[in-house]
DRENDO-1510 file (C-alpha; in Angstrom, 1 decimal, always signed):
<recs>
REC; n; res; u; v; w
REC; 1; MET; +0.0; +0.0; +0.0 .
REC; 2; SER; +2.8; +2.4; +0.8 .
REC; 3; GLU; +3.9; +2.7; -2.8 .
REC; 4; ARG; +0.5; +3.1; -4.4 .
REC; 5; ASP; -0.4; +6.0; -6.6 .
REC; 6; ILE; -3.1; +8.3; -5.5 .
REC; 7; LEU; -6.0; +9.4; -7.8 .
REC; 8; CYS; -8.4; +12.1; -6.7 .
REC; 9; SER; -11.8; +13.4; -7.9 .
REC; 10; PHE; -12.9; +16.8; -6.7 .
REC; 11; SER; -16.6; +17.8; -6.9 .
REC; 12; GLY; -18.1; +21.1; -7.7 .
REC; 13; GLY; -19.6; +23.5; -5.1 .
REC; 14; GLY; -18.3; +27.0; -5.6 .
REC; 15; TYR; -15.7; +28.4; -3.2 .
REC; 16; ARG; -16.9; +26.1; -0.5 .
REC; 17; ALA; -15.7; +23.2; -2.6 .
REC; 18; THR; -12.5; +25.0; -3.6 .
REC; 19; PHE; -11.3; +25.5; +0.0 .
REC; 20; PHE; -12.5; +22.1; +1.2 .
REC; 21; HIS; -10.5; +20.3; -1.5 .
REC; 22; ALA; -7.6; +22.6; -0.8 .
REC; 23; GLY; -7.6; +21.2; +2.7 .
REC; 24; VAL; -7.6; +17.6; +1.4 .
REC; 25; LEU; -4.5; +18.4; -0.8 .
REC; 26; ARG; -2.9; +20.2; +2.1 .
REC; 27; LYS; -3.1; +17.1; +4.3 .
REC; 28; LEU; -1.7; +14.9; +1.5 .
REC; 29; VAL; +1.2; +17.3; +1.2 .
REC; 30; ASP; +1.6; +17.3; +5.0 .
REC; 31; PHE; +1.7; +13.4; +4.9 .
REC; 32; GLY; +4.5; +13.5; +2.3 .
REC; 33; LEU; +2.2; +12.0; -0.4 .
REC; 34; LYS; +2.3; +14.8; -2.9 .
REC; 35; ASN; +4.5; +12.9; -5.4 .
REC; 36; ARG; +2.1; +9.9; -5.2 .
REC; 37; ILE; -0.7; +12.0; -6.6 .
REC; 38; LYS; -0.9; +11.0; -10.3 .
REC; 39; THR; -4.3; +12.3; -11.4 .
REC; 40; ILE; -6.9; +14.8; -10.3 .
REC; 41; SER; -10.2; +15.0; -12.0 .
REC; 42; SER; -12.3; +18.0; -11.0 .
REC; 43; VAL; -15.4; +20.0; -11.6 .
REC; 44; SER; -16.3; +23.7; -11.1 .
REC; 45; GLY; -15.1; +24.9; -7.7 .
REC; 46; GLY; -12.9; +21.8; -7.5 .
REC; 47; SER; -11.2; +22.8; -10.8 .
REC; 48; ILE; -10.0; +26.1; -9.4 .
REC; 49; VAL; -7.8; +24.4; -6.8 .
REC; 50; SER; -6.8; +21.4; -8.9 .
REC; 51; ALA; -5.7; +23.6; -11.8 .
REC; 52; LEU; -3.6; +25.8; -9.5 .
REC; 53; PHE; -2.1; +22.7; -7.9 .
REC; 54; GLY; -1.2; +21.4; -11.4 .
REC; 55; VAL; +0.6; +24.6; -12.2 .
REC; 56; TYR; +2.8; +24.7; -9.1 .
REC; 57; PHE; +3.0; +20.9; -8.4 .
REC; 58; ASP; +6.8; +20.7; -9.0 .
REC; 59; GLU; +7.5; +23.7; -6.7 .
REC; 60; ILE; +5.5; +22.4; -3.7 .
REC; 61; GLN; +7.8; +20.6; -1.3 .
REC; 62; THR; +6.3; +21.4; +2.1 .
REC; 63; VAL; +3.1; +22.6; +3.8 .
REC; 64; GLU; +4.6; +26.1; +4.0 .
REC; 65; SER; +5.2; +26.2; +0.2 .
REC; 66; TYR; +1.7; +24.8; -0.4 .
REC; 67; ASP; +0.2; +27.6; +1.7 .
REC; 68; ARG; +2.2; +30.2; -0.2 .
REC; 69; LEU; +1.6; +28.9; -3.7 .
REC; 70; ILE; -2.0; +27.5; -3.3 .
REC; 71; ILE; -3.8; +28.7; -0.2 .
REC; 72; ALA; -2.7; +32.4; -0.2 .
REC; 73; PRO; -3.6; +33.0; -3.9 .
REC; 74; LEU; -7.0; +31.3; -3.4 .
REC; 75; ILE; -7.8; +33.5; -0.5 .
REC; 76; GLN; -6.9; +36.6; -2.4 .
REC; 77; PHE; -8.9; +35.5; -5.4 .
REC; 78; SER; -12.0; +34.7; -3.2 .
REC; 79; GLN; -12.1; +38.2; -1.9 .
REC; 80; LYS; -12.9; +39.6; -5.4 .
REC; 81; ASN; -16.6; +38.8; -5.1 .
REC; 82; ILE; -16.9; +37.5; -8.6 .
REC; 83; ARG; -20.5; +36.6; -8.1 .
REC; 84; ASN; -21.6; +40.3; -7.8 .
REC; 85; LYS; -19.6; +41.2; -10.9 .
REC; 86; LEU; -21.2; +38.3; -12.9 .
REC; 87; LEU; -24.7; +39.4; -11.8 .
REC; 88; LEU; -23.9; +43.0; -12.7 .
REC; 89; TYR; -23.2; +41.9; -16.3 .
REC; 90; LYS; -26.1; +39.4; -16.4 .
REC; 91; PRO; -28.6; +41.9; -18.1 .
REC; 92; LEU; -26.1; +42.4; -20.9 .
REC; 93; THR; -25.7; +38.7; -21.2 .
REC; 94; LEU; -29.4; +38.2; -21.5 .
REC; 95; LEU; -29.6; +40.9; -24.2 .
REC; 96; LYS; -26.7; +39.1; -26.0 .
REC; 97; ILE; -24.6; +42.3; -25.8 .
REC; 98; LYS; -21.8; +40.9; -23.6 .
REC; 99; SER; -20.9; +37.4; -22.2 .
REC; 100; ASN; -20.2; +37.6; -18.4 .
REC; 101; ASN; -17.9; +34.6; -18.5 .
REC; 102; GLY; -15.1; +36.9; -19.7 .
REC; 103; ILE; -15.1; +38.5; -16.3 .
REC; 104; MET; -14.2; +35.1; -14.7 .
REC; 105; ILE; -11.6; +34.3; -17.3 .
REC; 106; GLU; -9.9; +37.7; -16.8 .
REC; 107; GLN; -9.9; +37.5; -13.0 .
REC; 108; LEU; -8.6; +34.0; -13.0 .
REC; 109; ASN; -5.8; +35.0; -15.4 .
REC; 110; HIS; -4.9; +38.0; -13.4 .
REC; 111; ASP; -4.9; +36.5; -9.9 .
REC; 112; LEU; -4.1; +32.8; -10.4 .
REC; 113; PHE; -2.9; +31.6; -13.8 .
REC; 114; HIS; -1.1; +34.6; -15.3 .
REC; 115; GLY; -1.7; +33.7; -18.9 .
REC; 116; LYS; -0.6; +30.0; -18.6 .
REC; 117; THR; -2.1; +27.4; -20.8 .
REC; 118; ILE; -3.1; +23.8; -20.0 .
REC; 119; ASP; +0.3; +22.8; -21.6 .
REC; 120; ASP; +1.9; +24.5; -18.5 .
REC; 121; PHE; +0.5; +22.0; -16.1 .
REC; 122; SER; +3.3; +19.9; -14.5 .
REC; 123; LYS; +4.2; +16.8; -16.5 .
REC; 124; ASN; +4.3; +14.9; -13.2 .
REC; 125; VAL; +0.6; +15.0; -12.5 .
REC; 126; GLN; -2.4; +14.6; -14.8 .
REC; 127; ILE; -5.0; +17.3; -14.3 .
REC; 128; ILE; -8.5; +16.7; -15.8 .
REC; 129; ILE; -10.7; +19.8; -15.9 .
REC; 130; ASN; -14.3; +18.7; -16.7 .
REC; 131; ALA; -16.9; +20.7; -18.5 .
REC; 132; THR; -20.1; +19.8; -20.4 .
REC; 133; ASN; -20.5; +20.1; -24.1 .
REC; 134; LEU; -24.0; +21.6; -24.6 .
REC; 135; ASN; -24.0; +20.7; -28.3 .
REC; 136; ASP; -23.4; +17.0; -27.8 .
REC; 137; GLY; -24.8; +16.6; -24.3 .
REC; 138; ILE; -21.7; +14.8; -22.9 .
REC; 139; GLY; -18.7; +15.6; -20.8 .
REC; 140; TRP; -15.8; +17.6; -22.3 .
REC; 141; GLN; -12.3; +17.4; -20.8 .
REC; 142; PHE; -9.2; +19.7; -20.7 .
REC; 143; THR; -6.1; +17.8; -19.7 .
REC; 144; ASN; -2.3; +18.2; -19.9 .
REC; 145; GLN; -2.3; +16.2; -23.2 .
REC; 146; ASN; -5.5; +17.1; -25.0 .
REC; 147; PHE; -9.0; +18.5; -24.9 .
REC; 148; GLY; -12.3; +17.4; -26.4 .
REC; 149; ASP; -14.9; +14.7; -25.9 .
REC; 150; ASP; -15.7; +11.2; -27.4 .
REC; 151; ARG; -18.0; +12.6; -30.1 .
REC; 152; THR; -16.1; +15.7; -31.2 .
REC; 153; GLY; -12.7; +13.9; -30.8 .
REC; 154; TYR; -9.6; +15.1; -29.1 .
REC; 155; SER; -7.1; +17.9; -30.1 .
REC; 156; TYR; -3.5; +18.1; -28.9 .
REC; 157; ASP; -3.2; +21.8; -29.4 .
REC; 158; VAL; -3.0; +22.3; -25.6 .
REC; 159; GLU; -0.6; +25.3; -25.9 .
REC; 160; ASN; -3.5; +27.3; -27.3 .
REC; 161; ILE; -6.0; +26.8; -24.4 .
REC; 162; PRO; -5.6; +29.2; -21.4 .
REC; 163; ILE; -6.1; +27.5; -18.0 .
REC; 164; ALA; -8.4; +30.3; -17.0 .
REC; 165; LEU; -10.7; +29.4; -19.9 .
REC; 166; ALA; -10.8; +25.7; -19.1 .
REC; 167; VAL; -11.6; +26.4; -15.4 .
REC; 168; THR; -14.3; +28.9; -16.3 .
REC; 169; ALA; -15.9; +26.4; -18.7 .
REC; 170; SER; -15.9; +23.9; -15.8 .
REC; 171; ALA; -17.5; +26.4; -13.5 .
REC; 172; CYS; -20.1; +27.9; -15.9 .
REC; 173; PHE; -23.1; +27.2; -13.7 .
REC; 174; PRO; -26.4; +27.6; -15.6 .
REC; 175; GLY; -28.2; +30.8; -14.7 .
REC; 176; LEU; -25.2; +32.6; -13.3 .
REC; 177; PHE; -22.8; +32.3; -16.3 .
REC; 178; SER; -23.3; +32.4; -20.0 .
REC; 179; PRO; -21.7; +29.3; -21.6 .
REC; 180; ILE; -18.3; +29.4; -23.1 .
REC; 181; LYS; -18.3; +29.6; -26.9 .
REC; 182; LEU; -15.1; +27.8; -27.9 .
REC; 183; ASN; -14.0; +28.2; -31.5 .
REC; 184; ILE; -12.4; +24.9; -32.6 .
REC; 185; GLN; -12.4; +25.3; -36.4 .
REC; 186; ASP; -8.6; +25.7; -36.5 .
REC; 187; TYR; -7.8; +22.6; -34.4 .
REC; 188; LYS; -7.6; +19.0; -35.6 .
REC; 189; PHE; -9.6; +16.5; -33.6 .
REC; 190; TYR; -9.1; +12.8; -33.6 .
REC; 191; HIS; -11.6; +10.1; -32.6 .
REC; 192; LYS; -10.3; +7.3; -30.3 .
REC; 193; ASN; -11.0; +3.7; -31.0 .
REC; 194; LYS; -11.9; +1.1; -28.3 .
REC; 195; ASN; -8.3; +0.8; -27.3 .
REC; 196; ARG; -8.1; +4.6; -26.9 .
REC; 197; LYS; -5.8; +5.0; -29.9 .
REC; 198; ASP; -6.3; +7.8; -32.4 .
REC; 199; ASP; -7.9; +7.2; -35.7 .
REC; 200; PRO; -5.5; +8.3; -38.5 .
REC; 201; ILE; -7.9; +10.7; -40.1 .
REC; 202; PRO; -9.0; +13.9; -38.3 .
REC; 203; ASN; -12.7; +14.1; -37.4 .
REC; 204; VAL; -14.9; +16.7; -39.2 .
REC; 205; THR; -16.0; +19.1; -36.4 .
REC; 206; PRO; -18.3; +22.1; -36.1 .
REC; 207; ASN; -16.8; +25.5; -36.0 .
REC; 208; PHE; -17.5; +25.9; -32.3 .
REC; 209; VAL; -18.9; +24.2; -29.2 .
REC; 210; TYR; -20.7; +25.7; -26.2 .
REC; 211; LEU; -19.3; +24.6; -22.9 .
REC; 212; ALA; -21.0; +24.8; -19.5 .
REC; 213; ASP; -20.5; +23.6; -15.9 .
REC; 214; GLY; -19.0; +20.1; -15.7 .
REC; 215; GLY; -21.5; +19.3; -13.0 .
REC; 216; ILE; -24.3; +19.1; -15.5 .
REC; 217; PHE; -22.8; +15.8; -16.7 .
REC; 218; ASP; -20.7; +14.7; -13.8 .
REC; 219; ASN; -20.7; +16.8; -10.6 .
REC; 220; LEU; -18.1; +14.7; -8.8 .
REC; 221; GLY; -15.5; +14.4; -11.5 .
REC; 222; TYR; -15.8; +10.6; -11.1 .
REC; 223; PHE; -16.5; +9.2; -14.6 .
REC; 224; SER; -13.4; +10.7; -16.1 .
REC; 225; LEU; -11.3; +8.3; -14.0 .
REC; 226; GLU; -12.8; +5.1; -15.3 .
REC; 227; GLN; -9.9; +4.5; -17.6 .
REC; 228; GLU; -7.6; +5.1; -14.6 .
REC; 229; PHE; -9.4; +2.3; -12.7 .
REC; 230; GLU; -8.5; -0.1; -15.4 .
REC; 231; GLN; -4.9; +0.9; -15.9 .
REC; 232; ASN; -4.0; +1.5; -12.2 .
REC; 233; SER; -6.3; -0.7; -10.2 .
REC; 234; ASP; -4.0; -0.8; -7.2 .
REC; 235; ALA; -4.1; +3.0; -6.7 .
REC; 236; LEU; -5.6; +4.6; -3.7 .
REC; 237; PHE; -8.6; +6.6; -5.0 .
REC; 238; ILE; -9.9; +9.6; -3.0 .
REC; 239; VAL; -13.4; +10.9; -3.8 .
REC; 240; SER; -13.9; +14.3; -2.2 .
REC; 241; ASP; -17.5; +15.3; -2.3 .
REC; 242; ALA; -18.4; +18.9; -1.5 .
REC; 243; ALA; -21.5; +18.9; -3.6 .
REC; 244; THR; -24.4; +21.1; -2.4 .
REC; 245; ARG; -27.1; +19.7; -0.1 .
REC; 246; PHE; -30.5; +20.1; -1.7 .
REC; 247; LYS; -32.5; +22.7; +0.3 .
REC; 248; GLN; -36.2; +22.3; +0.8 .
REC; 249; ASN; -38.2; +25.6; +1.0 .
REC; 250; GLN; -41.7; +27.0; +1.0 .
REC; 251; LYS; -41.2; +29.8; -1.5 .
REC; 252; ILE; -43.8; +31.1; -3.8 .
REC; 253; TYR; -42.6; +30.4; -7.4 .
REC; 254; TYR; -42.9; +32.5; -10.5 .
REC; 255; PHE; -41.1; +32.4; -13.9 .
REC; 256; LEU; -37.6; +33.3; -12.9 .
REC; 257; ASN; -37.1; +31.6; -9.6 .
REC; 258; GLU; -39.0; +28.6; -10.9 .
REC; 259; ALA; -36.3; +28.1; -13.6 .
REC; 260; VAL; -33.6; +28.4; -11.0 .
REC; 261; ARG; -35.4; +25.9; -8.8 .
REC; 262; ILE; -35.7; +23.4; -11.7 .
REC; 263; ILE; -32.0; +23.6; -12.3 .
REC; 264; ASP; -31.3; +23.0; -8.6 .
REC; 265; ILE; -33.6; +19.9; -8.7 .
REC; 266; LEU; -31.9; +18.5; -11.8 .
REC; 267; MET; -28.4; +19.1; -10.4 .
REC; 268; ALA; -29.4; +17.4; -7.2 .
REC; 269; GLN; -30.6; +14.3; -9.2 .
REC; 270; ILE; -27.3; +14.2; -10.9 .
REC; 271; VAL; -25.4; +14.2; -7.6 .
REC; 272; SER; -27.7; +11.5; -6.2 .
REC; 273; ARG; -27.2; +9.3; -9.2 .
REC; 274; ASP; -23.4; +9.7; -9.0 .
REC; 275; ARG; -23.3; +8.9; -5.3 .
REC; 276; LYS; -25.3; +5.7; -5.9 .
REC; 277; ILE; -22.9; +4.7; -8.7 .
REC; 278; ILE; -19.9; +5.4; -6.5 .
REC; 279; SER; -21.4; +3.4; -3.6 .
REC; 280; CYS; -22.1; +0.5; -5.9 .
REC; 281; ASP; -18.6; +0.5; -7.4 .
REC; 282; MET; -17.1; +0.5; -4.0 .
REC; 283; GLU; -19.1; -2.5; -2.9 .
REC; 284; LEU; -18.0; -4.3; -6.1 .
REC; 285; LYS; -14.4; -3.4; -5.3 .
REC; 286; LYS; -14.0; -1.7; -8.6 .
REC; 287; TRP; -11.5; +0.5; -6.9 .
REC; 288; GLN; -9.9; +0.9; -3.4 .
REC; 289; GLY; -9.8; +4.1; -1.5 .
REC; 290; ILE; -12.1; +6.5; +0.4 .
REC; 291; TYR; -15.2; +8.4; -0.4 .
REC; 292; MET; -16.0; +11.3; +2.0 .
REC; 293; LYS; -18.8; +13.8; +2.0 .
REC; 294; MET; -18.1; +17.3; +3.2 .
REC; 295; GLU; -21.4; +17.4; +5.1 .
REC; 296; SER; -20.3; +14.5; +7.4 .
REC; 297; SER; -18.1; +15.0; +10.4 .
REC; 298; CYS; -15.0; +13.1; +11.4 .
REC; 299; ARG; -17.0; +11.6; +14.4 .
REC; 300; PHE; -19.5; +10.2; +11.9 .
REC; 301; TYR; -16.8; +8.3; +10.0 .
REC; 302; ARG; -15.0; +7.2; +13.2 .
REC; 303; GLU; -18.2; +5.6; +14.4 .
REC; 304; LEU; -19.4; +4.2; +11.0 .
REC; 305; GLU; -19.5; +0.5; +11.4 .
REC; 306; ALA; -19.8; -0.7; +7.7 .
REC; 307; ASN; -16.6; -2.3; +6.3 .
REC; 308; LYS; -14.4; -0.6; +8.9 .
REC; 309; GLU; -10.8; -1.6; +9.1 .
REC; 310; GLY; -9.8; +0.7; +12.0 .
REC; 311; ILE; -11.1; +0.6; +15.5 .
REC; 312; SER; -12.9; +3.8; +16.6 .
REC; 313; GLU; -11.0; +4.3; +19.8 .
REC; 314; ASN; -7.7; +4.0; +18.1 .
REC; 315; LEU; -8.5; +6.5; +15.4 .
REC; 316; PRO; -7.3; +10.1; +15.6 .
REC; 317; GLN; -9.7; +12.2; +17.7 .
REC; 318; ILE; -9.7; +15.1; +15.4 .
REC; 319; GLY; -12.2; +17.2; +13.4 .
REC; 320; TRP; -14.9; +19.8; +14.0 .
REC; 321; SER; -17.9; +19.0; +16.1 .
REC; 322; ASP; -21.1; +18.0; +14.4 .
REC; 323; SER; -22.6; +21.5; +15.0 .
REC; 324; VAL; -19.7; +23.2; +13.1 .
REC; 325; VAL; -19.9; +20.7; +10.3 .
REC; 326; GLU; -23.7; +21.2; +10.0 .
REC; 327; ARG; -23.0; +25.0; +9.6 .
REC; 328; ILE; -20.3; +24.2; +7.0 .
REC; 329; ALA; -22.8; +22.1; +5.1 .
REC; 330; LYS; -25.1; +25.1; +4.9 .
REC; 331; MET; -22.5; +27.4; +3.4 .
REC; 332; ARG; -23.4; +28.9; +0.0 .
REC; 333; THR; -22.0; +27.3; -3.1 .
REC; 334; ASP; -21.6; +30.4; -5.3 .
REC; 335; LEU; -18.6; +32.7; -5.9 .
REC; 336; ASN; -19.4; +35.3; -3.2 .
REC; 337; THR; -16.8; +36.6; -0.8 .
REC; 338; PHE; -15.8; +34.1; +1.9 .
REC; 339; THR; -14.7; +35.2; +5.3 .
REC; 340; GLU; -11.4; +34.2; +7.0 .
REC; 341; SER; -13.3; +32.0; +9.5 .
REC; 342; GLU; -15.2; +30.2; +6.7 .
REC; 343; ILE; -12.0; +29.5; +4.8 .
REC; 344; GLN; -10.3; +28.3; +8.0 .
REC; 345; ALA; -13.2; +26.0; +8.8 .
REC; 346; LEU; -13.3; +24.5; +5.3 .
REC; 347; VAL; -9.6; +23.9; +4.9 .
REC; 348; CYS; -9.4; +22.4; +8.3 .
REC; 349; HIS; -12.4; +20.2; +7.7 .
REC; 350; GLY; -10.8; +18.9; +4.4 .
REC; 351; GLU; -7.6; +18.1; +6.3 .
REC; 352; THR; -9.1; +16.3; +9.2 .
REC; 353; LEU; -11.7; +14.4; +7.2 .
REC; 354; VAL; -9.2; +12.9; +4.8 .
REC; 355; GLU; -6.9; +11.9; +7.7 .
REC; 356; THR; -9.8; +10.3; +9.5 .
REC; 357; SER; -10.9; +8.4; +6.4 .
REC; 358; ILE; -7.4; +7.1; +5.6 .
REC; 359; ALA; -7.0; +6.0; +9.3 .
REC; 360; LYS; -10.4; +4.3; +9.3 .
REC; 361; TRP; -10.2; +2.3; +6.1 .
REC; 362; HIS; -6.4; +2.0; +5.5 .
REC; 363; SER; -5.0; +1.8; +9.0 .
REC; 364; ALA; -1.8; +0.0; +8.1 .
REC; 365; PHE; -1.0; +2.6; +5.5 .
REC; 366; TYR; -1.9; +5.4; +8.0 .
REC; 367; GLN; +0.7; +4.0; +10.4 .
REC; 368; THR; +3.4; +4.6; +7.9 .
REC; 369; LEU; +2.7; +8.3; +7.4 .
REC; 370; SER; +4.6; +11.1; +9.0 .
REC; 371; ARG; +2.3; +12.9; +11.5 .
REC; 372; GLY; +4.4; +15.6; +13.1 .
REC; 373; GLU; +3.1; +18.9; +14.4 .
REC; 374; SER; +0.6; +20.3; +11.9 .
REC; 375; VAL; +1.0; +23.8; +10.6 .
REC; 376; GLY; -1.5; +26.7; +10.4 .
REC; 377; TYR; -5.1; +25.7; +9.9 .
REC; 378; TYR; -4.8; +22.5; +12.0 .
REC; 379; THR; -3.3; +24.1; +15.1 .
REC; 380; ASP; -5.4; +24.7; +18.2 .
REC; 381; MET; -8.6; +23.8; +16.4 .
REC; 382; LYS; -10.5; +22.6; +19.4 .
REC; 383; LYS; -9.5; +25.7; +21.4 .
REC; 384; ASN; -10.9; +28.0; +18.7 .
REC; 385; GLU; -14.0; +25.9; +17.9 .
REC; 386; LYS; -16.5; +28.0; +19.8 .
REC; 387; LYS; -15.1; +31.2; +18.2 .
REC; 388; ILE; -15.2; +29.7; +14.8 .
REC; 389; PHE; -18.8; +28.5; +15.2 .
REC; 390; ASP; -19.9; +31.9; +16.3 .
REC; 391; LYS; -18.3; +33.6; +13.3 .
REC; 392; LEU; -19.8; +31.0; +11.0 .
REC; 393; GLU; -23.2; +31.8; +12.4 .
REC; 394; LYS; -22.7; +35.5; +11.8 .
REC; 395; SER; -21.5; +34.8; +8.2 .
REC; 396; LYS; -25.1; +33.8; +7.3 .
REC; 397; GLU; -25.6; +37.4; +6.3 .
REC; 398; LEU; -23.3; +36.8; +3.3 .
REC; 399; VAL; -25.3; +33.9; +1.9 .
REC; 400; LYS; -27.6; +36.2; +0.0 .
REC; 401; LEU; -27.3; +39.8; -1.2 .
</recs>
C-alpha cells in the first residue's frame, strides 16, 4: 500500500468546494504524499484548486510552500466577489450584448494563472478539468495532453487553451454564467478507438462548441477516471464530495425563480445518481480508497460500522464538532466573498476528514505516514472551535445579497 499511486476526484460546489478540496490536498502534502498524486479529475469549484495545484506541483515541497503557492492566492482570489460582478453583467448577457464569462476568465488569469495554458501543467501529475458540451450533451475534458470529448474527438493543441478558460468552462453554472463559446475550427480533432488509440484521419468538427458547468454531466468528476481504474487498479482513490445539499423551502414560485429551482432539482438528481454509482462501485471493489462527504463529520466516520478496518477508539480524535460541520454544510456554493473563518473552517475540515478516512479504512497505510506537528489551519482547532462556530453563524448574512 505504501507505494501506491493516488487518484483524486474533486466535486463542484463554488468556493466552498475550492477550500474544502484545498484542505484535502494540504493534508496529503503534510503526509509527504504529494508525489504519489498522479491524477486529479475535477469540476467547477474543485477545478479552481486542482488547476492551481497542477501549475505549481513541482514547486510544492512542504506545507509552507503549499500555503504560499496555493492557499494564499486562493484566499486573495476569493475576496474579489466574482458573483456580484457576474450578476452586474447578467442583463447584458441576456440581451446578447456581452458574455459575463469573460469576467471570470480575466480575473482567473490576473490572480491565479497569469496567462498560462493547459500545456503549462506539470508533467508529473495529470489534471483533468471537466466541463459539459451543450452541443453533444456529454462531458468535455481539458487535460495536460488534449481537450475534447468522445463525439467531437480530441485535439492536442493544448498550448492554445488558457487554463483560465478551461476552469471557467468547468464552472459555468447555468443561470449565473453564460456558456463558453469555444472556436475549434482551427484545431484537428481525432476520434479514439476502443483501445483509446487515435484514428489516423481527423474528425470533421463544427466551427465551435458551447461549454458549461461540468456538474451538468458529472458533478463529482468521477467518470473521467474510469480508464484510470482499469490501468491503475492498485491505486488509492480519493473521492472528495463537497456537492451542495438540496434545500427544501416553501417559497412562492414564479417564472424566474421557478427556472432556478428546476436547475437545482436537476443538479441534485445528478449528484444523487453519481453517489449511488460510487457506492455500488465501492461495494463491487472496482477501486480501493475512500469516499468522503463534506457534510459529514469526522466523528460520523469514526463511528461508522460498515466495512471498517480501523477501531474507533484507536482513530485520531480530530475534526470539527457536528454543529460546526452542520454549519459548513449550509454554506453557500456560489462565488461570493468568503470570510477568513469560513476559509479556515473549510480547509481544516478537508484536512481532518481525509486523515480520519485514511486512518479508518487504510489503517496499516496510515501508520506509515509522517504525522508531526501540523502547521497553520490545523493548530489549536478545538480551542478555537466556539469562536469559529460563532463567526460562521454571523456569516449567514453573506449567503444572499
